[in-house]
Backbone bond lengths (Angstrom), bond angles and torsions (degrees), N, CA, C in turn:
res aa  C-N    CA-C-N  psi(-1)  N-CA   C-N-CA  omega(-1)  CA-C   N-CA-C  phi
1 X - - - 1.467 - - 1.524 109.01 -
2 X 1.330 117.91 136.06 1.451 122.66 178.33 1.527 108.21 -96.09
3 X 1.312 116.71 108.08 1.459 121.16 -171.21 1.527 112.92 -77.04
4 X 1.330 117.29 -13.22 1.462 119.45 179.73 1.526 112.12 -97.85
5 X 1.319 117.37 6.72 1.467 121.64 176.52 1.532 109.98 -90.80
6 X 1.314 115.04 167.28 1.462 119.31 176.60 1.517 109.37 -60.31
7 X 1.315 115.91 128.55 1.456 120.15 -172.20 1.530 112.47 -87.12
8 X 1.317 114.60 142.41 1.451 122.54 171.14 1.524 107.55 -104.60
9 X 1.308 117.69 163.84 1.455 120.21 175.53 1.530 109.41 -68.83
10 X 1.320 118.51 138.85 1.466 121.36 -176.54 1.525 112.14 -68.14
11 X 1.319 116.69 136.50 1.466 120.89 176.44 1.527 111.16 -81.44
12 X 1.334 116.23 -16.44 1.463 120.91 -178.45 1.522 109.70 -118.39
13 X 1.337 116.37 136.47 1.462 121.40 175.50 1.523 109.08 -135.47
14 X 1.316 114.40 165.65 1.459 121.65 173.06 1.524 106.99 -116.22
15 X 1.311 115.77 120.89 1.459 121.72 -174.76 1.528 108.29 -126.93
16 X 1.322 116.02 106.32 1.463 119.82 -176.75 1.515 112.16 -60.78
17 X 1.329 116.33 124.70 1.460 119.49 -175.61 1.527 112.21 -92.61
18 X 1.338 117.44 -18.54 1.466 120.48 -179.93 1.525 109.71 -168.90
19 X 1.327 117.58 128.57 1.469 120.27 177.37 1.524 112.25 -99.01
20 X 1.325 116.82 -8.66 1.468 121.58 178.50 1.522 109.14 -74.62
21 X 1.332 116.82 144.50 1.467 119.74 178.62 1.521 110.34 -135.50
22 X 1.328 115.77 149.21 1.457 121.87 -179.21 1.520 112.34 -95.91
23 X 1.338 117.65 -2.30 1.466 120.76 179.90 1.523 110.36 -111.73
24 X 1.327 114.65 171.42 1.464 121.51 178.15 1.522 107.94 -134.76
25 X 1.313 116.22 63.47 1.463 121.35 -173.74 1.524 111.28 -61.12
26 X 1.304 114.59 144.75 1.460 122.42 -168.12 1.530 114.79 -52.60
27 X 1.314 117.66 -47.02 1.469 121.21 -174.93 1.527 113.55 -110.06
28 X 1.328 117.72 18.84 1.463 120.32 -174.23 1.527 111.23 -69.05
29 X 1.323 116.44 123.11 1.461 121.76 -179.48 1.520 111.54 -65.26
30 X 1.331 117.62 -31.52 1.459 120.30 -178.74 1.528 111.57 -71.11
31 X 1.328 117.17 -40.49 1.452 120.28 -177.62 1.519 112.76 -73.73
32 X 1.338 116.99 -14.99 1.460 119.91 177.98 1.521 111.46 -77.17
33 X 1.307 117.35 -4.82 1.465 121.73 178.28 1.523 107.90 -131.49
34 X 1.324 115.75 67.27 1.461 121.35 -170.37 1.535 113.10 -65.09
35 X 1.325 117.56 -25.40 1.453 118.92 -176.00 1.524 112.49 -74.58
36 X 1.334 117.29 -32.29 1.462 117.77 -176.35 1.523 113.08 -132.00
37 X 1.340 117.21 6.48 1.461 121.50 178.71 1.537 111.29 50.35
38 X 1.343 114.63 44.22 1.449 118.91 176.80 1.506 114.89 68.16
39 X 1.321 118.04 24.04 1.471 124.37 179.38 1.525 113.98 77.02
40 X 1.332 119.13 -1.93 1.464 118.45 171.18 1.527 109.18 -83.78
41 X 1.334 116.49 -14.30 1.457 120.76 178.14 1.513 112.48 79.86
42 X 1.319 116.24 157.97 1.457 122.04 179.01 1.524 108.89 -98.06
43 X 1.327 117.05 113.08 1.451 120.21 -179.55 1.511 111.98 -179.61
44 X 1.321 116.07 -172.65 1.457 120.51 -177.65 1.530 110.78 -140.95
45 X 1.311 115.47 157.29 1.461 122.83 178.40 1.527 109.80 -68.23
46 X 1.322 117.06 122.03 1.461 121.58 177.79 1.538 109.00 -79.33
47 X 1.327 115.47 144.81 1.461 120.85 -179.70 1.530 111.01 -56.52
48 X 1.323 117.13 -42.14 1.463 121.00 -178.52 1.530 111.38 -60.87
49 X 1.323 116.77 -38.81 1.463 120.17 178.82 1.527 111.83 -71.19
50 X 1.328 116.35 -32.02 1.465 119.60 176.50 1.530 110.34 -64.24
51 X 1.320 116.52 -46.36 1.471 121.01 178.41 1.528 110.17 -63.03
52 X 1.310 116.46 -42.30 1.467 120.95 178.66 1.523 110.38 -60.61
53 X 1.335 116.39 -42.70 1.465 120.66 179.79 1.533 110.84 -61.67
54 X 1.327 117.48 -43.96 1.468 120.79 178.84 1.521 111.11 -63.58
55 X 1.316 116.12 -41.48 1.468 120.15 -179.85 1.530 111.62 -63.92
56 X 1.321 116.75 -38.80 1.465 121.41 -176.62 1.529 112.88 -78.45
57 X 1.346 116.55 -21.38 1.464 120.53 -173.15 1.528 110.66 -131.81
58 X 1.326 118.21 68.19 1.467 121.56 -173.79 1.523 113.87 -66.82
59 X 1.325 119.08 -12.55 1.467 122.34 178.19 1.530 112.13 -77.16
60 X 1.338 117.83 -14.58 1.467 121.33 179.64 1.521 109.63 -75.15
61 X 1.335 116.29 125.45 1.461 121.13 -177.76 1.532 113.10 -120.09
62 X 1.338 116.94 -10.62 1.465 119.96 -178.48 1.524 109.13 -144.85
63 X 1.342 115.87 134.83 1.462 120.10 -177.50 1.527 110.22 -133.33
64 X 1.323 115.77 125.41 1.464 122.89 170.59 1.521 107.05 -89.89
65 X 1.342 117.12 121.97 1.460 121.03 -173.70 1.525 114.39 -97.34
66 X 1.311 118.68 -20.58 1.467 120.34 -176.94 1.529 110.29 -87.04
67 X 1.316 115.89 131.49 1.460 120.64 172.27 1.514 107.71 -148.69
68 X 1.332 118.68 -115.27 1.457 120.42 176.43 1.533 108.89 -76.12
69 X 1.327 117.17 138.37 1.454 120.28 177.14 1.518 113.41 89.44
70 X 1.339 116.05 -172.15 1.462 122.10 -177.00 1.524 110.07 -112.58
71 X 1.319 116.09 115.12 1.464 123.13 -172.49 1.521 113.07 -56.70
72 X 1.321 118.37 -34.80 1.463 120.94 -171.72 1.522 113.35 -79.63
73 X 1.334 117.56 2.60 1.456 120.93 172.81 1.522 111.69 -88.10
74 X 1.333 116.96 -0.86 1.470 121.19 177.42 1.526 109.19 -81.02
75 X 1.359 118.55 116.88 1.471 120.71 -177.38 1.525 113.49 -69.22
76 X 1.342 118.19 -15.74 1.468 121.84 -179.78 1.524 112.57 -94.99
77 X 1.332 117.62 6.99 1.462 120.30 -169.48 1.530 113.70 -60.38
78 X 1.322 117.72 -43.01 1.464 119.85 -178.13 1.527 110.95 -61.24
79 X 1.330 116.85 -43.74 1.474 120.14 178.31 1.526 111.11 -64.00
80 X 1.325 116.61 -37.83 1.468 120.97 179.06 1.528 109.95 -63.15
81 X 1.324 116.90 -44.68 1.467 120.84 -179.11 1.527 111.17 -66.31
82 X 1.323 116.40 -40.42 1.467 120.18 -179.98 1.528 110.79 -63.57
83 X 1.317 117.21 -44.95 1.465 121.07 179.90 1.519 111.42 -65.38
84 X 1.328 116.99 -40.91 1.466 120.79 178.20 1.525 110.30 -60.11
85 X 1.322 116.55 -43.05 1.468 121.17 179.81 1.537 110.66 -63.15
86 X 1.323 116.94 -44.34 1.475 121.12 -179.50 1.522 111.51 -62.21
87 X 1.333 116.45 -29.38 1.461 120.77 -178.60 1.531 112.58 -97.61
88 X 1.321 115.39 8.41 1.470 121.09 178.56 1.527 112.73 60.46
89 X 1.328 115.52 38.80 1.460 121.56 175.65 1.525 108.43 -95.80
90 X 1.317 117.16 126.39 1.467 121.49 177.11 1.529 108.55 -75.16
91 X 1.329 116.18 129.45 1.463 121.67 179.02 1.532 109.67 -116.11
92 X 1.335 115.46 136.90 1.466 121.14 173.96 1.523 109.88 -133.40
93 X 1.332 114.43 157.75 1.464 122.79 171.99 1.531 107.70 -127.40
94 X 1.311 116.23 47.03 1.464 120.55 -171.76 1.522 114.06 -85.96
95 X 1.330 116.56 -5.56 1.468 117.89 174.90 1.527 111.35 -80.72
96 X 1.333 116.92 -8.78 1.453 120.26 171.26 1.513 115.93 116.09
97 X 1.339 115.31 133.97 1.465 123.61 173.43 1.522 107.37 -132.93
98 X 1.343 116.82 157.78 1.476 117.46 177.81 1.528 112.28 -93.52
99 X 1.323 117.38 -19.55 1.469 124.26 170.51 1.525 114.00 61.72
100 X 1.338 116.83 29.87 1.462 120.68 177.41 1.528 112.49 -83.83
101 X 1.336 116.46 -36.80 1.470 120.35 -178.07 1.517 109.36 -123.34
102 X 1.323 115.25 99.96 1.466 121.99 179.80 1.516 108.04 -135.04
103 X 1.320 116.77 123.49 1.462 119.47 -179.70 1.529 110.02 -77.45
104 X 1.323 116.01 161.81 1.465 120.65 177.02 1.535 110.44 -61.09
105 X 1.334 116.64 -38.26 1.467 120.23 179.71 1.527 110.77 -63.79
106 X 1.327 117.06 -41.96 1.465 120.67 177.75 1.527 110.56 -65.70
107 X 1.335 115.40 -41.82 1.460 120.34 -178.97 1.536 110.18 -60.30
108 X 1.324 116.11 -47.51 1.459 119.49 -179.93 1.526 111.19 -65.69
109 X 1.335 116.82 -37.57 1.467 120.49 -179.71 1.527 111.74 -63.47
110 X 1.324 117.15 -35.54 1.459 120.49 178.53 1.525 111.39 -57.08
111 X 1.326 115.95 -37.71 1.469 121.00 -179.15 1.523 110.75 -87.31
112 X 1.319 116.11 -48.62 1.466 121.53 -176.11 1.525 111.84 -58.12
113 X 1.346 116.39 -36.37 1.465 120.65 -177.45 1.524 112.58 -102.27
114 X 1.318 116.09 18.16 1.470 123.78 168.22 1.528 114.44 56.24
115 X 1.328 116.36 45.73 1.463 119.34 170.66 1.525 107.87 -59.09
116 X 1.330 115.95 131.67 1.464 119.43 -169.16 1.536 113.90 -73.85
117 X 1.342 117.12 -41.91 1.457 118.70 -176.66 1.513 112.81 -157.40
118 X 1.335 115.90 150.77 1.465 122.64 177.26 1.528 108.33 -136.69
119 X 1.321 116.32 132.23 1.459 121.71 171.85 1.517 108.29 -107.35
120 X 1.327 116.07 123.02 1.457 121.45 -179.84 1.527 108.61 -104.75
121 X 1.336 116.58 127.48 1.458 121.97 -179.41 1.523 109.73 -86.03
122 X 1.319 115.63 109.70 1.468 121.45 -179.07 1.529 107.24 -133.70
123 X 1.316 116.72 100.46 1.462 120.88 -171.61 1.525 111.79 -96.00
124 X 1.316 114.37 65.87 1.453 121.01 178.95 1.505 109.89 156.91
125 X 1.324 115.57 162.37 1.452 120.19 179.51 1.513 113.01 -107.22
126 X 1.331 116.79 7.52 1.461 121.86 -179.25 1.520 109.59 -151.10
127 X 1.325 116.62 160.69 1.453 122.08 -173.82 1.521 112.88 -63.74
128 X 1.335 117.66 -44.40 1.459 120.17 -174.86 1.523 112.24 -66.33
129 X 1.325 117.32 -30.42 1.467 121.05 177.81 1.528 110.61 -81.07
130 X 1.320 117.25 -42.04 1.474 122.45 -178.66 1.522 111.51 -54.65
131 X 1.319 118.34 -46.18 1.471 121.30 -173.29 1.527 113.18 -73.41
132 X 1.312 117.86 -12.65 1.467 119.13 177.57 1.521 111.57 -65.79
133 X 1.328 116.38 -28.11 1.458 119.94 177.11 1.527 111.27 -108.66
134 X 1.335 116.98 -49.54 1.468 121.06 -177.24 1.526 109.14 -81.91
135 X 1.332 115.51 71.44 1.463 120.85 -175.80 1.531 110.72 -67.98
136 X 1.328 114.74 128.19 1.460 120.50 -176.07 1.511 112.92 94.67
137 X 1.340 116.59 -7.63 1.456 121.13 179.11 1.518 111.95 -93.89
138 X 1.323 116.82 168.15 1.456 122.26 -179.92 1.526 108.72 -134.64
139 X 1.310 116.47 111.84 1.463 122.96 -176.86 1.526 111.31 -56.57
140 X 1.335 116.70 -46.71 1.467 120.35 -177.02 1.528 111.62 -64.31
141 X 1.327 116.50 -35.36 1.465 120.25 177.42 1.524 111.03 -65.09
142 X 1.325 116.55 -43.87 1.463 120.75 179.78 1.525 110.80 -61.22
143 X 1.329 116.40 -47.29 1.468 120.13 -179.80 1.526 110.56 -63.13
144 X 1.327 116.35 -39.67 1.465 120.47 178.23 1.529 110.95 -63.39
145 X 1.324 116.76 -39.97 1.465 120.31 178.71 1.528 111.80 -66.04
146 X 1.312 116.88 -37.69 1.470 120.30 177.52 1.529 110.04 -64.91
147 X 1.317 116.87 -42.13 1.464 120.51 177.74 1.526 110.72 -62.35
148 X 1.321 116.21 -41.02 1.465 119.82 179.01 1.525 110.79 -64.45
149 X 1.337 116.16 -40.33 1.460 119.97 177.67 1.526 110.58 -62.87
150 X 1.312 116.75 -39.34 1.470 120.37 177.07 1.527 111.52 -63.56
151 X 1.323 116.99 -31.96 1.464 120.07 176.82 1.530 110.74 -67.64
152 X 1.331 116.51 -39.32 1.467 119.77 175.98 1.524 110.62 -64.53
153 X 1.304 117.51 -36.48 1.464 120.35 177.87 1.531 110.47 -63.33
154 X 1.321 115.44 -38.49 1.464 119.27 176.19 1.529 110.86 -66.54
155 X 1.325 115.62 -42.74 1.467 120.60 -179.02 1.527 111.09 -58.45
156 X 1.328 116.70 -42.35 1.462 121.20 -177.81 1.531 112.30 -94.44
157 X 1.321 115.41 4.22 1.469 120.64 -179.63 1.537 110.75 50.25
158 X 1.335 115.80 51.15 1.455 122.01 -174.32 1.527 111.49 -121.82
159 X 1.299 116.53 142.17 1.462 121.03 173.59 1.526 111.38 -84.00
160 X 1.325 116.56 -11.49 1.469 121.53 -177.10 1.526 111.43 -104.50
161 X 1.336 116.69 148.58 1.461 126.43 -0.94 1.529 112.49 -77.79
162 X 1.332 115.85 144.87 1.462 121.07 172.38 1.520 107.68 -71.65
163 X 1.329 116.99 130.23 1.462 121.73 -172.67 1.523 111.62 -104.51
164 X 1.322 115.87 133.54 1.456 122.71 176.17 1.525 109.97 -124.27
165 X 1.320 115.91 145.86 1.458 123.42 178.50 1.518 107.71 -108.97
166 X 1.341 116.69 116.55 1.463 121.20 175.43 1.517 109.56 -97.31
167 X 1.318 116.48 123.97 1.461 123.20 -177.65 1.527 106.54 -118.60
168 X 1.345 116.14 107.55 1.457 120.23 177.36 1.524 108.19 -84.16
169 X 1.320 116.67 117.59 1.466 122.03 -175.33 1.519 110.04 -82.54
170 X 1.324 115.62 127.51 1.468 121.58 -179.24 1.519 109.25 -150.02
171 X 1.331 116.91 -173.66 1.465 121.01 -174.15 1.524 113.09 -64.21
172 X 1.323 118.56 -24.36 1.464 120.92 -176.22 1.533 114.02 -83.94
173 X 1.350 117.57 -16.23 1.470 118.55 -169.04 1.527 114.43 -139.54
174 X 1.336 117.40 18.19 1.471 118.93 -171.36 1.529 114.60 -93.31
175 X 1.332 117.78 14.27 1.467 119.45 177.04 1.527 110.09 -78.46
176 X 1.318 115.72 150.67 1.463 120.25 178.87 1.522 110.53 -62.42
177 X 1.308 116.70 -35.74 1.471 120.66 179.64 1.523 111.19 -60.62
178 X 1.347 116.73 -44.82 1.466 120.41 -178.66 1.527 111.07 -69.62
179 X 1.316 116.27 -40.30 1.463 120.67 178.37 1.523 110.48 -62.60
180 X 1.330 117.07 -42.51 1.465 121.06 179.84 1.526 111.32 -62.37
181 X 1.331 116.74 -37.71 1.471 120.12 177.23 1.529 110.30 -61.56
182 X 1.322 115.23 -44.27 1.468 119.73 -178.62 1.524 111.23 -65.92
183 X 1.320 117.33 -41.92 1.468 121.47 -179.74 1.522 110.32 -61.44
184 X 1.329 116.62 -44.38 1.470 120.56 -179.86 1.530 110.78 -64.40
185 X 1.330 116.51 -45.04 1.463 119.72 -178.65 1.527 111.14 -66.33
186 X 1.323 117.21 -40.19 1.465 120.42 177.56 1.525 110.28 -60.13
187 X 1.310 116.66 -41.72 1.466 120.70 178.20 1.528 110.54 -62.89
188 X 1.333 116.93 -41.94 1.471 121.29 178.98 1.531 111.57 -63.54
189 X 1.344 116.18 -30.30 1.461 121.27 -177.41 1.525 112.38 -93.57
190 X 1.318 116.42 5.38 1.475 121.88 -179.00 1.521 111.46 59.50
191 X 1.336 114.64 47.43 1.459 121.50 179.47 1.523 110.24 -120.79
192 X 1.330 115.43 142.36 1.459 120.14 166.86 1.529 107.04 -75.62
193 X 1.330 117.33 146.50 1.459 119.84 177.42 1.520 109.11 -126.85
194 X 1.336 115.72 138.73 1.460 119.35 175.67 1.520 109.13 -138.85
195 X 1.323 115.22 154.29 1.457 122.11 -173.31 1.521 110.19 -119.29
196 X 1.333 116.50 130.02 1.457 121.04 175.93 1.527 109.34 -127.19
197 X 1.306 115.87 152.37 1.462 121.52 -179.20 1.524 110.52 -76.89
198 X 1.332 116.54 142.48 1.453 121.36 174.40 1.524 110.13 -58.75
199 X 1.335 116.04 150.12 1.467 120.63 177.04 1.523 111.65 -80.55
200 X 1.322 117.75 -1.67 1.465 121.71 175.85 1.533 108.33 -72.70
201 X 1.322 116.54 109.07 1.464 121.04 -174.26 1.520 113.05 -69.31
202 X 1.330 117.80 -11.84 1.472 120.88 179.08 1.530 112.30 -84.24
203 X 1.324 116.95 -7.84 1.465 120.39 -177.45 1.522 111.57 -66.56
204 X 1.344 115.56 129.94 1.458 121.73 175.96 1.538 107.82 -129.18
205 X 1.323 118.36 114.46 1.471 121.65 -177.22 1.526 112.18 -60.01
206 X 1.323 115.08 144.04 1.461 119.75 175.05 1.527 110.71 -70.71
207 X 1.331 115.83 -32.89 1.467 121.78 177.98 1.535 107.38 -129.62
208 X 1.341 117.27 84.01 1.473 120.77 -174.41 1.525 114.17 -56.75
209 X 1.331 117.10 -38.00 1.470 119.43 -178.33 1.525 110.65 -63.52
210 X 1.336 116.05 -43.34 1.470 119.43 179.58 1.521 110.88 -66.01
211 X 1.325 116.55 -48.93 1.467 120.62 -177.94 1.524 110.54 -59.85
212 X 1.313 117.52 -45.54 1.466 120.51 -179.01 1.523 111.97 -64.77
213 X 1.325 116.82 -25.27 1.466 120.05 -178.86 1.525 112.86 -74.12
214 X 1.335 118.15 -19.69 1.469 120.55 -177.38 1.527 113.14 -108.16
215 X 1.325 117.76 -9.56 1.460 120.49 -169.86 1.513 114.55 -80.75
216 X 1.328 114.04 144.40 1.459 122.63 158.03 1.525 103.21 -107.20
217 X 1.321 118.11 105.48 1.460 120.49 -173.91 1.518 110.24 -87.32
218 X 1.336 116.27 99.47 1.457 120.71 -175.96 1.519 112.59 -69.62
219 X 1.332 117.97 -9.71 1.458 119.07 178.27 1.520 112.09 -82.24
220 X 1.316 117.54 -13.37 1.456 120.64 179.77 1.526 109.27 -83.63
221 X 1.325 114.91 67.50 1.468 119.60 -170.30 1.518 113.93 -126.54
222 X 1.323 117.54 2.00 1.451 119.92 -173.26 1.521 111.95 -85.26
223 X 1.325 114.78 148.73 1.454 121.60 -179.31 1.524 110.85 -99.78
224 X 1.316 116.50 154.16 1.454 121.95 173.44 1.529 108.30 -66.77
225 X 1.315 116.84 121.73 1.465 120.35 -174.76 1.524 111.91 -57.22
226 X 1.325 116.72 -32.12 1.469 120.36 -178.06 1.522 112.36 -66.80
227 X 1.334 117.17 -21.37 1.462 120.96 -175.55 1.526 112.80 -103.00
228 X 1.311 116.68 19.40 1.458 119.27 179.53 1.525 110.91 -76.37
229 X 1.325 114.93 -174.14 1.459 125.85 -175.04 1.528 111.81 79.59
230 X 1.338 117.11 -7.55 1.462 121.08 173.88 1.525 110.51 -106.05
231 X 1.323 116.43 -28.23 1.456 121.89 177.91 1.525 108.32 -155.51
232 X 1.347 118.68 161.49 1.467 121.32 -176.77 1.526 112.70 -64.54
233 X 1.331 114.68 165.99 1.459 121.46 -174.08 1.524 113.67 -64.13
234 X 1.319 118.04 -21.72 1.457 121.68 -173.54 1.521 108.51 -150.10
235 X 1.317 117.51 145.27 1.461 119.80 -177.69 1.521 112.07 -61.85
236 X 1.340 117.69 -29.33 1.462 120.51 176.17 1.530 110.26 -60.90
237 X 1.327 116.57 -37.38 1.468 121.19 -176.39 1.521 112.59 -67.23
238 X 1.313 118.10 -17.44 1.463 119.66 179.44 1.519 111.80 -64.90
239 X 1.340 117.23 -16.84 1.466 120.03 175.42 1.524 111.48 -53.57
240 X 1.313 116.65 -37.89 1.458 120.59 -177.13 1.522 111.66 -59.83
241 X 1.333 117.07 -29.54 1.457 121.86 178.55 1.536 111.90 -94.12
242 X 1.318 116.36 -46.02 1.465 120.74 -168.34 1.515 114.60 -93.99
243 X 1.340 117.44 -34.87 1.465 121.17 -177.02 1.519 109.73 -154.75
244 X 1.326 117.76 71.62 1.459 120.29 -175.30 1.530 112.76 -60.84
245 X 1.343 114.57 142.42 1.463 121.45 -177.50 1.524 110.88 -92.46
246 X 1.331 115.01 131.99 1.461 122.55 179.29 1.524 108.03 -121.63
247 X 1.313 116.69 137.40 1.455 121.37 -179.87 1.527 110.80 -72.34
248 X 1.310 117.55 163.75 1.466 122.75 -178.68 1.540 112.48 -59.56
249 X 1.347 116.45 -25.90 1.465 120.24 -179.31 1.523 112.62 -99.70
250 X 1.333 117.28 9.42 1.457 121.16 176.09 1.509 115.18 97.99
251 X 1.331 118.45 -12.02 1.459 119.89 -179.92 1.531 110.15 -68.02
252 X 1.315 114.95 140.16 1.466 121.03 -175.86 1.524 109.56 -81.77
253 X 1.349 116.74 128.51 1.460 122.05 -179.85 1.525 112.65 -108.72
254 X 1.315 117.52 -23.21 1.480 125.11 -179.11 1.517 111.93 83.96
255 X 1.347 117.96 -56.24 1.474 120.01 -179.41 1.519 109.69 -136.68
256 X 1.327 116.26 167.56 1.466 120.87 -175.58 1.523 112.53 -73.97
257 X 1.341 118.11 -11.29 1.469 120.51 -179.47 1.528 112.57 -88.85
258 X 1.315 117.34 -12.23 1.460 120.67 -177.13 1.528 109.97 -83.63
259 X 1.315 116.51 112.23 1.457 120.77 175.76 1.531 111.49 -129.49
260 X 1.328 116.90 -0.61 1.452 121.07 -177.16 1.525 113.38 -105.85
261 X 1.344 117.47 -31.33 1.461 120.35 -170.44 1.526 113.09 -133.95
262 X 1.319 118.26 74.28 1.470 119.14 175.15 1.532 110.84 -60.43
263 X 1.329 116.09 148.48 1.459 120.95 175.35 1.523 109.16 -71.19
264 X 1.309 116.06 155.63 1.462 120.73 178.78 1.533 109.73 -83.44
265 X 1.322 115.07 53.86 1.468 122.52 -179.20 1.521 107.37 -140.86
266 X 1.322 117.69 131.95 1.458 121.02 176.86 1.530 108.86 -113.51
267 X 1.323 115.54 113.92 1.464 121.81 -174.73 1.524 111.84 -67.20
268 X 1.329 117.84 -29.29 1.461 119.99 177.97 1.526 111.04 -66.67
269 X 1.323 116.69 -22.56 1.460 121.18 -179.96 1.531 111.88 -95.27
270 X 1.329 116.60 -41.21 1.470 120.22 -173.59 1.523 114.14 -94.98
271 X 1.341 116.93 -23.79 1.459 120.38 -168.53 1.518 109.09 84.88
272 X 1.317 117.31 155.58 1.457 121.51 -175.26 1.525 112.35 -72.74
273 X 1.324 117.83 -34.69 1.462 120.67 -178.70 1.532 111.23 -61.19
274 X 1.315 116.35 -50.26 1.467 120.31 179.77 1.520 110.92 -63.02
275 X 1.321 116.56 -37.66 1.461 121.37 178.17 1.525 111.10 -60.26
276 X 1.336 116.40 -52.58 1.460 120.79 -174.91 1.523 113.05 -70.78
277 X 1.329 117.27 -19.53 1.466 120.34 177.99 1.530 112.52 -95.82
278 X 1.332 116.75 2.73 1.459 120.57 -179.15 1.528 111.29 -70.01
279 X 1.321 115.17 158.28 1.471 121.16 178.64 1.520 111.07 -58.26
280 X 1.330 117.10 -41.62 1.458 121.48 -179.46 1.524 111.93 -57.65
281 X 1.332 116.82 -47.16 1.464 120.02 -177.00 1.529 110.95 -73.96
282 X 1.315 118.10 -38.87 1.470 120.06 179.11 1.528 110.96 -61.89
283 X 1.333 117.40 -42.70 1.460 120.46 179.71 1.532 111.34 -70.95
284 X 1.324 115.87 -34.01 1.465 119.88 176.64 1.522 110.67 -63.69
285 X 1.325 116.68 -43.53 1.456 120.64 179.29 1.528 111.54 -61.48
286 X 1.321 116.32 -42.64 1.468 119.77 178.41 1.528 110.52 -61.54
287 X 1.321 116.64 -41.54 1.459 120.75 178.60 1.524 111.24 -61.87
288 X 1.333 116.75 -43.47 1.460 121.12 -178.07 1.521 113.12 -73.55
289 X 1.316 116.41 -9.11 1.463 120.70 174.14 1.529 110.79 -97.88
290 X 1.332 115.93 13.39 1.456 119.72 177.89 1.505 114.16 96.99
291 X 1.342 117.19 7.81 1.455 120.91 -179.00 1.522 112.66 -81.18
292 X 1.310 114.96 -167.03 1.457 121.65 -177.04 1.529 111.08 -62.20
293 X 1.352 117.57 134.00 1.473 120.20 177.36 1.528 111.52 -56.74
294 X 1.316 115.56 138.79 1.459 121.93 -179.15 1.526 107.21 -120.97
295 X 1.338 115.50 96.11 1.458 121.40 -169.65 1.523 113.43 -67.91
296 X 1.325 117.96 -19.24 1.465 120.16 178.91 1.529 112.30 -76.53
297 X 1.317 116.86 -15.04 1.465 120.41 -178.86 1.524 111.23 -80.15
298 X 1.330 118.24 136.06 1.457 120.36 173.85 1.531 112.59 -56.93
299 X 1.320 116.86 -28.77 1.468 120.10 -179.62 1.529 112.36 -67.26
300 X 1.322 116.98 -20.15 1.461 120.52 179.53 1.527 110.94 -62.01
301 X 1.327 117.19 -31.73 1.463 121.65 -178.38 1.526 113.25 -94.10
302 X 1.323 116.93 6.20 1.466 120.77 -178.32 1.525 111.27 -72.90
303 X 1.322 115.48 143.52 1.468 121.17 179.90 1.522 111.04 -60.41
304 X 1.325 117.86 -39.25 1.464 120.65 -179.61 1.532 110.49 -61.59
305 X 1.315 114.97 -47.46 1.463 119.18 -178.77 1.528 111.06 -65.08
306 X 1.331 117.30 -43.24 1.452 121.17 -179.83 1.524 111.21 -61.26
307 X 1.327 116.32 -38.16 1.466 120.13 -179.78 1.525 111.04 -61.91
308 X 1.314 116.54 -45.41 1.460 120.42 -179.51 1.529 110.48 -66.16
309 X 1.317 117.53 -40.47 1.452 120.56 -178.97 1.530 111.21 -66.32
310 X 1.339 116.86 -36.25 1.462 120.06 177.93 1.520 110.45 -66.89
311 X 1.345 116.65 -39.73 1.461 119.93 179.06 1.513 110.28 -66.97
312 X 1.325 116.96 -34.49 1.474 121.47 178.93 1.526 110.06 -63.08
313 X 1.341 116.14 -38.11 1.453 120.47 -175.80 1.529 113.22 -80.79
314 X 1.330 116.71 -14.97 1.481 119.89 -179.59 1.529 111.89 -67.90
């Protein structure tokens, strides 16, 4: 995407379907703020608001539904998937789900309504290792649910949803033995598997060479400040242009990493076009392209932005 060209409205968005979660993962930033869920609030996308969003933004053709929380705790999910399918909207859950609590109706809807992809977060290849991080989760239940979903895919003779296994590498699960178990099981379940480093900066691998050989390090995303004005400071920031993130209640977040400072804009009320053409968003975009800092923008206080600005000043 050429960020300095005349912009069109994005065909893809990220719309959080549920911020509530049934687990209490060890290092989860959302669970560390139980009273307000990091200012995104505890709730779920209502079916009526989903329909309203589609009506107001007919240029949107693809929606990522997973963000903060567990998508399958949304009681309106089946209706949302059915409506998306009828309107030829591509749906994904590739930002990650824990897949511990999924009803049969939801499972069948994922296949029947052609959800394109699902990423399941499974941080270990065995039950005793999995629960050390995914507190409140059950490894055997997750694997059983994946098998059941594969049976529905057979029933409907469908390749969708394409299943991915996300394995966050940390001190509890970084042995070659545990990784090998996960790789074998993922292959048996017809899942792609990928490994990312924990966001806990104190983590030090027991075998750095092995860990580095399997990682996709999502933190290696920053741009050289001198080469800005052609693209944003960080690959995460491209969400604002390519797939802007919207909270379950309509508040604009800009990217999937923002959980502390929603913008003072509600997309369910204004529509996405008016939101993205607002002074706040235009000035934010200029700032993220290396322009003048805009202190009124929630992005000004973001860790990603602060990191780049500190490196610029060094």
